[in-house]
C-alpha positions as CSV (number, residue, x, y, z in Angstrom):
1,M,119.7,113.2,111.0
2,E,123.1,112.4,112.4
3,S,123.4,111.0,115.8
4,T,125.2,113.8,117.8
5,G,125.5,112.4,121.3
6,I,122.6,113.8,123.3
7,Y,122.1,116.8,121.1
8,H,119.8,115.2,118.5
9,E,117.6,113.3,121.0
10,A,115.0,116.1,121.8
11,I,114.2,116.9,118.2
12,A,114.2,113.2,117.3
13,L,111.4,112.7,119.8
14,V,109.4,115.7,118.7
15,L,109.5,115.3,114.9
16,P,107.7,112.0,114.5
17,S,104.8,113.3,116.6
18,S,104.6,116.2,114.2
19,G,104.3,113.9,111.2
20,F,107.9,113.7,110.1
21,Q,109.7,110.4,109.4
22,I,113.2,110.4,110.7
23,I,116.2,108.1,110.4
24,I,119.0,108.6,112.9
25,S,122.3,107.8,111.1
26,N,125.7,106.8,112.4
27,P,128.0,109.7,111.6
28,G,130.7,107.4,110.3
29,K,128.3,105.6,107.9
30,A,126.9,109.0,106.8
31,K,130.4,110.2,106.0
32,K,131.2,107.1,103.9
33,F,127.9,107.6,102.1
34,S,128.8,111.3,101.5
35,Q,132.1,110.2,100.0
36,S,130.4,107.7,97.8
37,L,128.4,110.6,96.3
38,G,131.6,112.5,95.7
39,L,130.8,115.2,98.1
40,V,134.2,116.4,99.3
41,H,133.4,119.8,100.7
42,K,131.5,120.0,104.0
43,T,128.9,122.7,104.2
44,D,125.5,122.7,106.0
45,K,123.7,122.8,102.6
46,L,125.7,119.7,101.3
47,D,125.3,117.9,104.6
48,S,121.5,118.4,104.6
49,Y,121.4,117.2,100.9
50,M,123.5,114.1,101.7
51,L,121.5,113.2,104.9
52,A,118.3,113.4,102.9
53,R,119.7,111.1,100.2
54,Y,121.1,108.8,103.0
55,G,117.7,108.7,104.7
56,D,116.0,107.8,101.4
57,A,118.5,105.0,100.8
58,Q,118.0,103.6,104.3
59,Y,114.2,103.9,104.1
60,E,114.2,101.9,100.8
61,R,116.4,99.3,102.5
62,V,114.0,99.0,105.5
63,L,111.0,98.7,103.2
64,L,112.7,95.9,101.2
65,S,113.5,94.0,104.5
66,I,109.9,94.3,105.6
67,K,108.6,93.1,102.3
68,R,111.0,90.1,102.4
69,M,109.9,89.3,105.9
70,I,106.2,89.5,105.0
71,I,106.7,87.3,101.9
72,G,108.6,84.7,104.0
73,I,105.8,84.7,106.6
74,G,103.2,84.3,103.8
75,R,105.0,81.5,102.2
76,G,105.3,79.7,105.5
77,L,101.6,80.1,106.1
78,T,100.5,78.9,102.7
79,A,103.0,76.0,102.7
80,S,101.1,74.5,105.6
81,L,97.8,74.6,103.7
82,P,96.5,71.6,101.8
83,P,96.9,72.0,98.0
84,H,93.1,72.3,97.4
85,H,92.8,75.3,99.8
86,P,91.9,78.6,98.0
87,A,94.9,80.5,99.5
88,Y,97.4,77.8,98.6
89,G,100.2,79.2,96.5
90,S,98.7,82.7,96.4
91,V,101.7,84.5,97.9
92,L,103.3,86.7,95.3
93,G,100.8,85.8,92.6
94,G,101.4,82.1,92.6
95,S,98.7,79.9,91.2
96,N,96.4,77.3,92.8
97,S,97.1,74.8,90.0
């Protein structure tokens, strides 16, 4: 959903407790994303389509960042192990040999 001053806040607090995942977007960034999709006319139907696509794109970006962080932590942990330890080199399918 787009950040709309205070108007989005109440629903943004309720939706997650009802099982919905939400991403609050900066209206300027959402507009640029809409333009990148070639959406030039502004209707509620097109806005909802664009915001759903924008949310998917942001969600994938967040997942990739989390994955990279976990991999970095894992590499840091296994790097401190002696080479004969069973977990040595096991991050991302590395081998123990």
